[in-house]
Predicted model as a PDB file, atoms N, CA, C, CB and O in Angstrom, pLDDT in the B-factor column:
MODEL        1                                                                  
ATOM      1  N   UNK A   1     110.417  88.297 111.857  1.00 68.00           N  
ATOM      2  CA  UNK A   1     109.898  88.859 113.077  1.00 68.00           C  
ATOM      3  C   UNK A   1     110.414  88.077 114.283  1.00 68.00           C  
ATOM      4  CB  UNK A   1     108.373  88.870 113.051  1.00 68.00           C  
ATOM      5  O   UNK A   1     110.464  88.606 115.394  1.00 68.00           O  
ATOM      6  N   UNK A   2     110.790  86.838 114.068  1.00 82.00           N  
ATOM      7  CA  UNK A   2     111.346  86.065 115.179  1.00 82.00           C  
ATOM      8  C   UNK A   2     112.673  86.663 115.635  1.00 82.00           C  
ATOM      9  CB  UNK A   2     111.537  84.591 114.772  1.00 82.00           C  
ATOM     10  O   UNK A   2     112.975  86.678 116.828  1.00 82.00           O  
ATOM     11  N   UNK A   3     113.459  87.153 114.686  1.00 89.00           N  
ATOM     12  CA  UNK A   3     114.774  87.699 115.020  1.00 89.00           C  
ATOM     13  C   UNK A   3     114.661  89.040 115.727  1.00 89.00           C  
ATOM     14  CB  UNK A   3     115.617  87.847 113.765  1.00 89.00           C  
ATOM     15  O   UNK A   3     115.362  89.282 116.709  1.00 89.00           O  
ATOM     16  N   UNK A   4     113.791  89.912 115.241  1.00 93.00           N  
ATOM     17  CA  UNK A   4     113.675  91.267 115.787  1.00 93.00           C  
ATOM     18  C   UNK A   4     112.355  91.408 116.548  1.00 93.00           C  
ATOM     19  CB  UNK A   4     113.768  92.329 114.653  1.00 93.00           C  
ATOM     20  O   UNK A   4     111.343  91.806 115.971  1.00 93.00           O  
ATOM     21  N   UNK A   5     112.365  91.096 117.786  1.00 96.00           N  
ATOM     22  CA  UNK A   5     111.142  91.203 118.592  1.00 96.00           C  
ATOM     23  C   UNK A   5     110.907  92.638 119.079  1.00 96.00           C  
ATOM     24  CB  UNK A   5     111.219  90.251 119.795  1.00 96.00           C  
ATOM     25  O   UNK A   5     109.779  93.018 119.394  1.00 96.00           O  
ATOM     26  N   UNK A   6     111.979  93.424 119.137  1.00 97.00           N  
ATOM     27  CA  UNK A   6     111.908  94.832 119.537  1.00 97.00           C  
ATOM     28  C   UNK A   6     112.273  95.678 118.319  1.00 97.00           C  
ATOM     29  CB  UNK A   6     112.867  95.140 120.757  1.00 97.00           C  
ATOM     30  O   UNK A   6     113.162  95.315 117.550  1.00 97.00           O  
ATOM     31  N   UNK A   7     111.587  96.799 118.149  1.00 97.00           N  
ATOM     32  CA  UNK A   7     111.813  97.702 117.023  1.00 97.00           C  
ATOM     33  C   UNK A   7     113.291  98.065 116.907  1.00 97.00           C  
ATOM     34  CB  UNK A   7     110.964  98.973 117.176  1.00 97.00           C  
ATOM     35  O   UNK A   7     113.930  98.438 117.891  1.00 97.00           O  
ATOM     36  N   UNK A   8     113.818  97.952 115.704  1.00 97.00           N  
ATOM     37  CA  UNK A   8     115.231  98.242 115.466  1.00 97.00           C  
ATOM     38  C   UNK A   8     115.532  99.736 115.425  1.00 97.00           C  
ATOM     39  CB  UNK A   8     115.671  97.608 114.174  1.00 97.00           C  
ATOM     40  O   UNK A   8     116.701 100.121 115.446  1.00 97.00           O  
ATOM     41  N   UNK A   9     114.508 100.587 115.367  1.00 96.00           N  
ATOM     42  CA  UNK A   9     114.755 102.031 115.360  1.00 96.00           C  
ATOM     43  C   UNK A   9     114.648 102.605 116.770  1.00 96.00           C  
ATOM     44  CB  UNK A   9     113.764 102.744 114.420  1.00 96.00           C  
ATOM     45  O   UNK A   9     115.615 103.166 117.285  1.00 96.00           O  
ATOM     46  N   UNK A  10     113.484 102.469 117.395  1.00 97.00           N  
ATOM     47  CA  UNK A  10     113.307 103.082 118.727  1.00 97.00           C  
ATOM     48  C   UNK A  10     113.832 102.196 119.854  1.00 97.00           C  
ATOM     49  CB  UNK A  10     111.833 103.386 118.971  1.00 97.00           C  
ATOM     50  O   UNK A  10     114.116 102.677 120.951  1.00 97.00           O  
ATOM     51  N   UNK A  11     113.956 100.913 119.578  1.00 97.00           N  
ATOM     52  CA  UNK A  11     114.477  99.941 120.555  1.00 97.00           C  
ATOM     53  C   UNK A  11     113.656  99.886 121.843  1.00 97.00           C  
ATOM     54  CB  UNK A  11     115.916 100.277 120.895  1.00 97.00           C  
ATOM     55  O   UNK A  11     114.170  99.535 122.906  1.00 97.00           O  
ATOM     56  N   UNK A  12     112.365 100.239 121.732  1.00 98.00           N  
ATOM     57  CA  UNK A  12     111.487 100.234 122.903  1.00 98.00           C  
ATOM     58  C   UNK A  12     110.227  99.413 122.674  1.00 98.00           C  
ATOM     59  CB  UNK A  12     111.109 101.652 123.275  1.00 98.00           C  
ATOM     60  O   UNK A  12     109.855  98.585 123.505  1.00 98.00           O  
ATOM     61  N   UNK A  13     109.580  99.646 121.549  1.00 97.00           N  
ATOM     62  CA  UNK A  13     108.289  99.015 121.280  1.00 97.00           C  
ATOM     63  C   UNK A  13     108.473  97.633 120.644  1.00 97.00           C  
ATOM     64  CB  UNK A  13     107.439  99.912 120.364  1.00 97.00           C  
ATOM     65  O   UNK A  13     109.530  97.316 120.097  1.00 97.00           O  
ATOM     66  N   UNK A  14     107.423  96.828 120.730  1.00 97.00           N  
ATOM     67  CA  UNK A  14     107.426  95.514 120.090  1.00 97.00           C  
ATOM     68  C   UNK A  14     107.421  95.697 118.573  1.00 97.00           C  
ATOM     69  CB  UNK A  14     106.200  94.665 120.550  1.00 97.00           C  
ATOM     70  O   UNK A  14     106.668  96.515 118.046  1.00 97.00           O  
ATOM     71  N   UNK A  15     108.251  94.944 117.884  1.00 97.00           N  
ATOM     72  CA  UNK A  15     108.281  94.987 116.422  1.00 97.00           C  
ATOM     73  C   UNK A  15     107.078  94.226 115.887  1.00 97.00           C  
ATOM     74  CB  UNK A  15     109.611  94.388 115.863  1.00 97.00           C  
ATOM     75  O   UNK A  15     106.877  93.056 116.213  1.00 97.00           O  
ATOM     76  N   UNK A  16     106.282  94.894 115.068  1.00 97.00           N  
ATOM     77  CA  UNK A  16     105.084  94.276 114.509  1.00 97.00           C  
ATOM     78  C   UNK A  16     105.059  94.295 112.989  1.00 97.00           C  
ATOM     79  CB  UNK A  16     103.865  94.968 115.036  1.00 97.00           C  
ATOM     80  O   UNK A  16     104.163  93.709 112.380  1.00 97.00           O  
ATOM     81  N   UNK A  17     106.038  94.965 112.361  1.00 95.00           N  
ATOM     82  CA  UNK A  17     106.069  95.083 110.905  1.00 95.00           C  
ATOM     83  C   UNK A  17     107.452  94.688 110.392  1.00 95.00           C  
ATOM     84  CB  UNK A  17     105.710  96.526 110.456  1.00 95.00           C  
ATOM     85  O   UNK A  17     108.475  95.139 110.907  1.00 95.00           O  
ATOM     86  N   UNK A  18     107.458  93.833 109.363  1.00 94.00           N  
ATOM     87  CA  UNK A  18     108.711  93.464 108.706  1.00 94.00           C  
ATOM     88  C   UNK A  18     108.998  94.513 107.638  1.00 94.00           C  
ATOM     89  CB  UNK A  18     108.636  92.018 108.082  1.00 94.00           C  
ATOM     90  O   UNK A  18     108.216  94.683 106.702  1.00 94.00           O  
ATOM     91  N   UNK A  19     110.111  95.211 107.777  1.00 94.00           N  
ATOM     92  CA  UNK A  19     110.487  96.300 106.881  1.00 94.00           C  
ATOM     93  C   UNK A  19     111.675  95.887 106.040  1.00 94.00           C  
ATOM     94  CB  UNK A  19     110.809  97.579 107.670  1.00 94.00           C  
ATOM     95  O   UNK A  19     112.627  95.307 106.563  1.00 94.00           O  
ATOM     96  N   UNK A  20     111.640  96.175 104.728  1.00 92.00           N  
ATOM     97  CA  UNK A  20     112.794  95.896 103.868  1.00 92.00           C  
ATOM     98  C   UNK A  20     113.869  96.937 104.165  1.00 92.00           C  
ATOM     99  CB  UNK A  20     112.395  95.914 102.345  1.00 92.00           C  
ATOM    100  O   UNK A  20     113.600  98.138 104.187  1.00 92.00           O  
ATOM    101  N   UNK A  21     115.077  96.462 104.391  1.00 92.00           N  
ATOM    102  CA  UNK A  21     116.173  97.373 104.740  1.00 92.00           C  
ATOM    103  C   UNK A  21     117.504  96.689 104.492  1.00 92.00           C  
ATOM    104  CB  UNK A  21     116.069  97.830 106.215  1.00 92.00           C  
ATOM    105  O   UNK A  21     117.613  95.506 104.816  1.00 92.00           O  
ATOM    106  N   UNK A  22     118.495  97.315 103.961  1.00 92.00           N  
ATOM    107  CA  UNK A  22     118.594  98.735 103.638  1.00 92.00           C  
ATOM    108  C   UNK A  22     118.006  99.087 102.264  1.00 92.00           C  
ATOM    109  CB  UNK A  22     120.039  99.161 103.691  1.00 92.00           C  
ATOM    110  O   UNK A  22     117.862 100.267 101.945  1.00 92.00           O  
ATOM    111  N   UNK A  23     117.669  98.091 101.457  1.00 92.00           N  
ATOM    112  CA  UNK A  23     117.058  98.351 100.154  1.00 92.00           C  
ATOM    113  C   UNK A  23     115.563  98.078 100.219  1.00 92.00           C  
ATOM    114  CB  UNK A  23     117.717  97.487  99.055  1.00 92.00           C  
ATOM    115  O   UNK A  23     115.120  97.238 101.002  1.00 92.00           O  
ATOM    116  N   UNK A  24     114.782  98.779  99.404  1.00 89.00           N  
ATOM    117  CA  UNK A  24     113.346  98.526  99.390  1.00 89.00           C  
ATOM    118  C   UNK A  24     113.024  97.312  98.514  1.00 89.00           C  
ATOM    119  CB  UNK A  24     112.586  99.769  98.887  1.00 89.00           C  
ATOM    120  O   UNK A  24     113.877  96.826  97.773  1.00 89.00           O  
ATOM    121  N   UNK A  25     111.790  96.835  98.610  1.00 91.00           N  
ATOM    122  CA  UNK A  25     111.369  95.634  97.887  1.00 91.00           C  
ATOM    123  C   UNK A  25     111.579  95.781  96.384  1.00 91.00           C  
ATOM    124  CB  UNK A  25     109.903  95.329  98.178  1.00 91.00           C  
ATOM    125  O   UNK A  25     112.081  94.858  95.742  1.00 91.00           O  
ATOM    126  N   UNK A  26     111.204  96.928  95.807  1.00 90.00           N  
ATOM    127  CA  UNK A  26     111.347  97.146  94.363  1.00 90.00           C  
ATOM    128  C   UNK A  26     112.799  96.966  93.924  1.00 90.00           C  
ATOM    129  CB  UNK A  26     110.851  98.552  93.980  1.00 90.00           C  
ATOM    130  O   UNK A  26     113.077  96.320  92.913  1.00 90.00           O  
ATOM    131  N   UNK A  27     113.703  97.535  94.681  1.00 93.00           N  
ATOM    132  CA  UNK A  27     115.125  97.465  94.340  1.00 93.00           C  
ATOM    133  C   UNK A  27     115.634  96.034  94.440  1.00 93.00           C  
ATOM    134  CB  UNK A  27     115.946  98.381  95.257  1.00 93.00           C  
ATOM    135  O   UNK A  27     116.366  95.571  93.565  1.00 93.00           O  
ATOM    136  N   UNK A  28     115.248  95.332  95.504  1.00 95.00           N  
ATOM    137  CA  UNK A  28     115.680  93.942  95.672  1.00 95.00           C  
ATOM    138  C   UNK A  28     115.205  93.079  94.510  1.00 95.00           C  
ATOM    139  CB  UNK A  28     115.156  93.374  96.997  1.00 95.00           C  
ATOM    140  O   UNK A  28     115.975  92.290  93.963  1.00 95.00           O  
ATOM    141  N   UNK A  29     113.943  93.229  94.136  1.00 95.00           N  
ATOM    142  CA  UNK A  29     113.387  92.445  93.031  1.00 95.00           C  
ATOM    143  C   UNK A  29     114.092  92.807  91.723  1.00 95.00           C  
ATOM    144  CB  UNK A  29     111.859  92.683  92.907  1.00 95.00           C  
ATOM    145  O   UNK A  29     114.418  91.922  90.932  1.00 95.00           O  
ATOM    146  N   UNK A  30     114.328  94.090  91.491  1.00 95.00           N  
ATOM    147  CA  UNK A  30     115.012  94.531  90.270  1.00 95.00           C  
ATOM    148  C   UNK A  30     116.426  93.963  90.185  1.00 95.00           C  
ATOM    149  CB  UNK A  30     115.062  96.060  90.211  1.00 95.00           C  
ATOM    150  O   UNK A  30     116.946  93.736  89.093  1.00 95.00           O  
ATOM    151  N   UNK A  31     117.040  93.738  91.333  1.00 96.00           N  
ATOM    152  CA  UNK A  31     118.397  93.180  91.368  1.00 96.00           C  
ATOM    153  C   UNK A  31     118.389  91.653  91.300  1.00 96.00           C  
ATOM    154  CB  UNK A  31     119.118  93.635  92.634  1.00 96.00           C  
ATOM    155  O   UNK A  31     119.443  91.019  91.292  1.00 96.00           O  
ATOM    156  N   UNK A  32     117.182  91.068  91.251  1.00 97.00           N  
ATOM    157  CA  UNK A  32     117.075  89.613  91.178  1.00 97.00           C  
ATOM    158  C   UNK A  32     117.285  88.932  92.517  1.00 97.00           C  
ATOM    159  CB  UNK A  32     118.066  89.080  90.192  1.00 97.00           C  
ATOM    160  O   UNK A  32     117.557  87.732  92.568  1.00 97.00           O  
ATOM    161  N   UNK A  33     117.161  89.683  93.602  1.00 96.00           N  
ATOM    162  CA  UNK A  33     117.350  89.128  94.945  1.00 96.00           C  
ATOM    163  C   UNK A  33     116.011  88.717  95.545  1.00 96.00           C  
ATOM    164  CB  UNK A  33     118.053  90.148  95.863  1.00 96.00           C  
ATOM    165  O   UNK A  33     114.963  89.211  95.127  1.00 96.00           O  
ATOM    166  N   UNK A  34     116.042  87.828  96.507  1.00 96.00           N  
ATOM    167  CA  UNK A  34     114.838  87.374  97.196  1.00 96.00           C  
ATOM    168  C   UNK A  34     114.424  88.420  98.224  1.00 96.00           C  
ATOM    169  CB  UNK A  34     115.070  85.995  97.875  1.00 96.00           C  
ATOM    170  O   UNK A  34     115.044  88.539  99.280  1.00 96.00           O  
ATOM    171  N   UNK A  35     113.380  89.174  97.914  1.00 94.00           N  
ATOM    172  CA  UNK A  35     112.930  90.252  98.789  1.00 94.00           C  
ATOM    173  C   UNK A  35     112.382  89.730 100.114  1.00 94.00           C  
ATOM    174  CB  UNK A  35     111.872  91.079  98.089  1.00 94.00           C  
ATOM    175  O   UNK A  35     112.233  90.500 101.063  1.00 94.00           O  
ATOM    176  N   UNK A  36     112.083  88.447 100.193  1.00 93.00           N  
ATOM    177  CA  UNK A  36     111.557  87.863 101.425  1.00 93.00           C  
ATOM    178  C   UNK A  36     112.642  87.240 102.310  1.00 93.00           C  
ATOM    179  CB  UNK A  36     110.526  86.819 101.087  1.00 93.00           C  
ATOM    180  O   UNK A  36     112.340  86.667 103.357  1.00 93.00           O  
ATOM    181  N   UNK A  37     113.882  87.352 101.893  1.00 94.00           N  
ATOM    182  CA  UNK A  37     114.993  86.840 102.686  1.00 94.00           C  
ATOM    183  C   UNK A  37     115.180  87.740 103.913  1.00 94.00           C  
ATOM    184  CB  UNK A  37     116.306  86.770 101.835  1.00 94.00           C  
ATOM    185  O   UNK A  37     115.320  88.953 103.759  1.00 94.00           O  
ATOM    186  N   UNK A  38     115.186  87.178 105.117  1.00 92.00           N  
ATOM    187  CA  UNK A  38     115.350  87.983 106.336  1.00 92.00           C  
ATOM    188  C   UNK A  38     116.627  88.824 106.360  1.00 92.00           C  
ATOM    189  CB  UNK A  38     115.339  87.080 107.534  1.00 92.00           C  
ATOM    190  O   UNK A  38     116.719  89.798 107.108  1.00 92.00           O  
ATOM    191  N   UNK A  39     117.606  88.446 105.543  1.00 94.00           N  
ATOM    192  CA  UNK A  39     118.848  89.222 105.465  1.00 94.00           C  
ATOM    193  C   UNK A  39     118.572  90.657 104.995  1.00 94.00           C  
ATOM    194  CB  UNK A  39     119.851  88.535 104.512  1.00 94.00           C  
ATOM    195  O   UNK A  39     119.325  91.576 105.318  1.00 94.00           O  
ATOM    196  N   UNK A  40     117.493  90.841 104.235  1.00 95.00           N  
ATOM    197  CA  UNK A  40     117.155  92.155 103.686  1.00 95.00           C  
ATOM    198  C   UNK A  40     115.994  92.795 104.445  1.00 95.00           C  
ATOM    199  CB  UNK A  40     116.806  92.034 102.201  1.00 95.00           C  
ATOM    200  O   UNK A  40     115.207  93.539 103.860  1.00 95.00           O  
ATOM    201  N   UNK A  41     115.886  92.517 105.714  1.00 95.00           N  
ATOM    202  CA  UNK A  41     114.779  93.068 106.474  1.00 95.00           C  
ATOM    203  C   UNK A  41     115.133  93.366 107.916  1.00 95.00           C  
ATOM    204  CB  UNK A  41     113.629  92.133 106.432  1.00 95.00           C  
ATOM    205  O   UNK A  41     116.228  93.072 108.397  1.00 95.00           O  
ATOM    206  N   UNK A  42     114.161  93.961 108.582  1.00 96.00           N  
ATOM    207  CA  UNK A  42     114.293  94.274 110.007  1.00 96.00           C  
ATOM    208  C   UNK A  42     112.890  94.432 110.576  1.00 96.00           C  
ATOM    209  CB  UNK A  42     115.153  95.575 110.240  1.00 96.00           C  
ATOM    210  O   UNK A  42     111.945  94.713 109.838  1.00 96.00           O  
ATOM    211  N   UNK A  43     112.754  94.256 111.860  1.00 96.00           N  
ATOM    212  CA  UNK A  43     111.471  94.418 112.520  1.00 96.00           C  
ATOM    213  C   UNK A  43     111.324  95.824 113.069  1.00 96.00           C  
ATOM    214  CB  UNK A  43     111.309  93.395 113.635  1.00 96.00           C  
ATOM    215  O   UNK A  43     112.234  96.348 113.711  1.00 96.00           O  
ATOM    216  N   UNK A  44     110.171  96.433 112.814  1.00 97.00           N  
ATOM    217  CA  UNK A  44     109.895  97.779 113.309  1.00 97.00           C  
ATOM    218  C   UNK A  44     108.519  97.819 113.964  1.00 97.00           C  
ATOM    219  CB  UNK A  44     109.980  98.813 112.163  1.00 97.00           C  
ATOM    220  O   UNK A  44     107.650  97.003 113.656  1.00 97.00           O  
ATOM    221  N   UNK A  45     108.332  98.770 114.865  1.00 97.00           N  
ATOM    222  CA  UNK A  45     106.993  99.033 115.386  1.00 97.00           C  
ATOM    223  C   UNK A  45     106.271  99.870 114.330  1.00 97.00           C  
ATOM    224  CB  UNK A  45     107.039  99.773 116.795  1.00 97.00           C  
ATOM    225  O   UNK A  45     106.914 100.461 113.463  1.00 97.00           O  
ATOM    226  N   UNK A  46     104.960  99.923 114.395  1.00 96.00           N  
ATOM    227  CA  UNK A  46     104.200 100.634 113.369  1.00 96.00           C  
ATOM    228  C   UNK A  46     104.545 102.125 113.282  1.00 96.00           C  
ATOM    229  CB  UNK A  46     102.725 100.476 113.636  1.00 96.00           C  
ATOM    230  O   UNK A  46     104.733 102.627 112.174  1.00 96.00           O  
ATOM    231  N   UNK A  47     104.637 102.854 114.404  1.00 96.00           N  
ATOM    232  CA  UNK A  47     104.977 104.288 114.291  1.00 96.00           C  
ATOM    233  C   UNK A  47     106.342 104.529 113.624  1.00 96.00           C  
ATOM    234  CB  UNK A  47     104.973 104.930 115.679  1.00 96.00           C  
ATOM    235  O   UNK A  47     106.471 105.419 112.784  1.00 96.00           O  
ATOM    236  N   UNK A  48     107.347 103.747 113.994  1.00 95.00           N  
ATOM    237  CA  UNK A  48     108.675 103.927 113.382  1.00 95.00           C  
ATOM    238  C   UNK A  48     108.635 103.560 111.901  1.00 95.00           C  
ATOM    239  CB  UNK A  48     109.736 103.068 114.116  1.00 95.00           C  
ATOM    240  O   UNK A  48     109.236 104.251 111.079  1.00 95.00           O  
ATOM    241  N   UNK A  49     107.938 102.483 111.553  1.00 94.00           N  
ATOM    242  CA  UNK A  49     107.813 102.082 110.150  1.00 94.00           C  
ATOM    243  C   UNK A  49     107.134 103.186 109.342  1.00 94.00           C  
ATOM    244  CB  UNK A  49     107.017 100.760 110.029  1.00 94.00           C  
ATOM    245  O   UNK A  49     107.590 103.525 108.250  1.00 94.00           O  
ATOM    246  N   UNK A  50     106.054 103.743 109.871  1.00 91.00           N  
ATOM    247  CA  UNK A  50     105.333 104.785 109.144  1.00 91.00           C  
ATOM    248  C   UNK A  50     106.182 106.038 108.956  1.00 91.00           C  
ATOM    249  CB  UNK A  50     104.047 105.138 109.875  1.00 91.00           C  
ATOM    250  O   UNK A  50     106.183 106.623 107.873  1.00 91.00           O  
ATOM    251  N   UNK A  51     106.906 106.457 109.997  1.00 91.00           N  
ATOM    252  CA  UNK A  51     107.781 107.632 109.882  1.00 91.00           C  
ATOM    253  C   UNK A  51     108.894 107.380 108.871  1.00 91.00           C  
ATOM    254  CB  UNK A  51     108.385 107.995 111.256  1.00 91.00           C  
ATOM    255  O   UNK A  51     109.170 108.224 108.019  1.00 91.00           O  
ATOM    256  N   UNK A  52     109.532 106.215 108.967  1.00 90.00           N  
ATOM    257  CA  UNK A  52     110.643 105.897 108.065  1.00 90.00           C  
ATOM    258  C   UNK A  52     110.155 105.829 106.615  1.00 90.00           C  
ATOM    259  CB  UNK A  52     111.303 104.556 108.471  1.00 90.00           C  
ATOM    260  O   UNK A  52     110.782 106.400 105.723  1.00 90.00           O  
ATOM    261  N   UNK A  53     109.055 105.145 106.382  1.00 85.00           N  
ATOM    262  CA  UNK A  53     108.530 105.012 105.028  1.00 85.00           C  
ATOM    263  C   UNK A  53     108.118 106.363 104.459  1.00 85.00           C  
ATOM    264  CB  UNK A  53     107.346 104.055 105.011  1.00 85.00           C  
ATOM    265  O   UNK A  53     108.378 106.643 103.289  1.00 85.00           O  
ATOM    266  N   UNK A  54     107.482 107.200 105.265  1.00 83.00           N  
ATOM    267  CA  UNK A  54     107.073 108.522 104.798  1.00 83.00           C  
ATOM    268  C   UNK A  54     108.284 109.384 104.427  1.00 83.00           C  
ATOM    269  CB  UNK A  54     106.237 109.226 105.873  1.00 83.00           C  
ATOM    270  O   UNK A  54     108.216 110.202 103.509  1.00 83.00           O  
ATOM    271  N   UNK A  55     109.385 109.192 105.146  1.00 83.00           N  
ATOM    272  CA  UNK A  55     110.572 110.016 104.864  1.00 83.00           C  
ATOM    273  C   UNK A  55     111.362 109.517 103.665  1.00 83.00           C  
ATOM    274  CB  UNK A  55     111.477 110.056 106.077  1.00 83.00           C  
ATOM    275  O   UNK A  55     112.063 110.298 103.022  1.00 83.00           O  
ATOM    276  N   UNK A  56     111.259 108.215 103.348  1.00 81.00           N  
ATOM    277  CA  UNK A  56     112.048 107.669 102.243  1.00 81.00           C  
ATOM    278  C   UNK A  56     111.235 107.422 100.987  1.00 81.00           C  
ATOM    279  CB  UNK A  56     112.695 106.390 102.667  1.00 81.00           C  
ATOM    280  O   UNK A  56     111.796 107.361  99.893  1.00 81.00           O  
ATOM    281  N   UNK A  57     109.916 107.279 101.122  1.00 75.00           N  
ATOM    282  CA  UNK A  57     109.046 107.018  99.972  1.00 75.00           C  
ATOM    283  C   UNK A  57     107.818 107.925 100.004  1.00 75.00           C  
ATOM    284  CB  UNK A  57     108.613 105.540  99.947  1.00 75.00           C  
ATOM    285  O   UNK A  57     106.703 107.430 100.165  1.00 75.00           O  
ATOM    286  N   UNK A  58     107.989 109.225  99.858  1.00 69.00           N  
ATOM    287  CA  UNK A  58     106.829 110.097  99.894  1.00 69.00           C  
ATOM    288  C   UNK A  58     105.818 109.694  98.825  1.00 69.00           C  
ATOM    289  CB  UNK A  58     107.250 111.555  99.706  1.00 69.00           C  
ATOM    290  O   UNK A  58     106.184 109.468  97.672  1.00 69.00           O  
ATOM    291  N   UNK A  59     104.568 109.606  99.204  1.00 66.00           N  
ATOM    292  CA  UNK A  59     103.540 109.190  98.274  1.00 66.00           C  
ATOM    293  C   UNK A  59     103.231 107.713  98.409  1.00 66.00           C  
ATOM    294  CB  UNK A  59     103.956 109.505  96.863  1.00 66.00           C  
ATOM    295  O   UNK A  59     102.188 107.246  97.952  1.00 66.00           O  
ATOM    296  N   UNK A  60     104.137 106.974  99.037  1.00 55.00           N  
ATOM    297  CA  UNK A  60     103.916 105.554  99.297  1.00 55.00           C  
ATOM    298  C   UNK A  60     103.733 104.739  98.044  1.00 55.00           C  
ATOM    299  CB  UNK A  60     102.729 105.377 100.168  1.00 55.00           C  
ATOM    300  O   UNK A  60     104.266 105.090  96.991  1.00 55.00           O  
ATOM    301  N   UNK A  61     102.992 103.661  98.136  1.00 57.00           N  
ATOM    302  CA  UNK A  61     102.794 102.733  97.023  1.00 57.00           C  
ATOM    303  C   UNK A  61     102.015 103.362  95.890  1.00 57.00           C  
ATOM    304  CB  UNK A  61     102.081 101.490  97.498  1.00 57.00           C  
ATOM    305  O   UNK A  61     102.141 102.928  94.745  1.00 57.00           O  
ATOM    306  N   UNK A  62     101.212 104.375  96.177  1.00 57.00           N  
ATOM    307  CA  UNK A  62     100.336 104.968  95.181  1.00 57.00           C  
ATOM    308  C   UNK A  62     101.079 105.867  94.197  1.00 57.00           C  
ATOM    309  CB  UNK A  62      99.256 105.752  95.863  1.00 57.00           C  
ATOM    310  O   UNK A  62     100.621 106.080  93.075  1.00 57.00           O  
ATOM    311  N   UNK A  63     102.216 106.387  94.616  1.00 57.00           N  
ATOM    312  CA  UNK A  63     102.962 107.329  93.769  1.00 57.00           C  
ATOM    313  C   UNK A  63     103.295 106.666  92.431  1.00 57.00           C  
ATOM    314  CB  UNK A  63     104.268 107.805  94.482  1.00 57.00           C  
ATOM    315  O   UNK A  63     103.893 105.591  92.387  1.00 57.00           O  
ATOM    316  N   UNK A  64     102.910 107.307  91.378  1.00 55.00           N  
ATOM    317  CA  UNK A  64     103.216 106.803  90.042  1.00 55.00           C  
ATOM    318  C   UNK A  64     102.240 105.768  89.532  1.00 55.00           C  
ATOM    319  CB  UNK A  64     104.574 106.224  90.032  1.00 55.00           C  
ATOM    320  O   UNK A  64     102.464 105.184  88.471  1.00 55.00           O  
ATOM    321  N   UNK A  65     101.147 105.522  90.267  1.00 49.00           N  
ATOM    322  CA  UNK A  65     100.153 104.548  89.812  1.00 49.00           C  
ATOM    323  C   UNK A  65      99.540 105.047  88.505  1.00 49.00           C  
ATOM    324  CB  UNK A  65      99.047 104.320  90.898  1.00 49.00           C  
ATOM    325  O   UNK A  65      99.371 106.253  88.324  1.00 49.00           O  
ATOM    326  N   UNK A  66      99.208 104.142  87.602  1.00 51.00           N  
ATOM    327  CA  UNK A  66      98.728 104.548  86.283  1.00 51.00           C  
ATOM    328  C   UNK A  66      97.307 105.114  86.268  1.00 51.00           C  
ATOM    329  CB  UNK A  66      98.793 103.386  85.364  1.00 51.00           C  
ATOM    330  O   UNK A  66      96.885 105.619  85.228  1.00 51.00           O  
ATOM    331  N   UNK A  67      96.565 105.057  87.340  1.00 45.00           N  
ATOM    332  CA  UNK A  67      95.181 105.572  87.320  1.00 45.00           C  
ATOM    333  C   UNK A  67      95.061 106.913  87.924  1.00 45.00           C  
ATOM    334  CB  UNK A  67      94.264 104.650  88.027  1.00 45.00           C  
ATOM    335  O   UNK A  67      93.964 107.470  87.978  1.00 45.00           O  
TER     336      UNK A  67                                                      
ENDMDL                                                                          
END                                                                             
């Protein structure tokens, strides 16, 4: 968040969420990479993060849950 103080998508709002990009956390972990490395992230504002996540991961974290 120190690196990206302004949202990397809209370039207007303050970045408040660290987003995994260009790969998601699951993929990074499956590849044996450090998902917390800033190289695999970007700062987004909440509205941009929510829109992006909804478009790339419909169902969110709950999709495929065993219960």
